[in-house]
Phi, psi and omega in degrees: 000129174275137179246158167238152180268138174270171184297338179271002178093348173291148176265129177237132184298153182270348176241134184223173183242120182262149184231015183299139176065024182251136182294163183304319186289321182286330177300306188302316178297312185292322178290324178299311182298315184296316181290330176286336177279352174113350176305134176232356179244104184252113181272106179267355180049047189300339182294342185243357183278131178275331187236117187265030181286334175289332180289324182292318186291321178290316177301317175303315180294317179296317178301314180294312179309310180303318184285342180269354181275000000 
């Protein structure tokens, strides 16, 4: 995985996974699969979401992953 350095010194993956306009059930499955495959950048495109359930689903998955590390 290639990374780029941000102006604050943090590293950001160059490749991400987007979940815009995917229903909650599919989002949960796809994000789980993406994390298992090595993706670390999940783009929920919150700026255009009218329903923030995808943020809740992704946040829950990331919280679960963090708690198991």
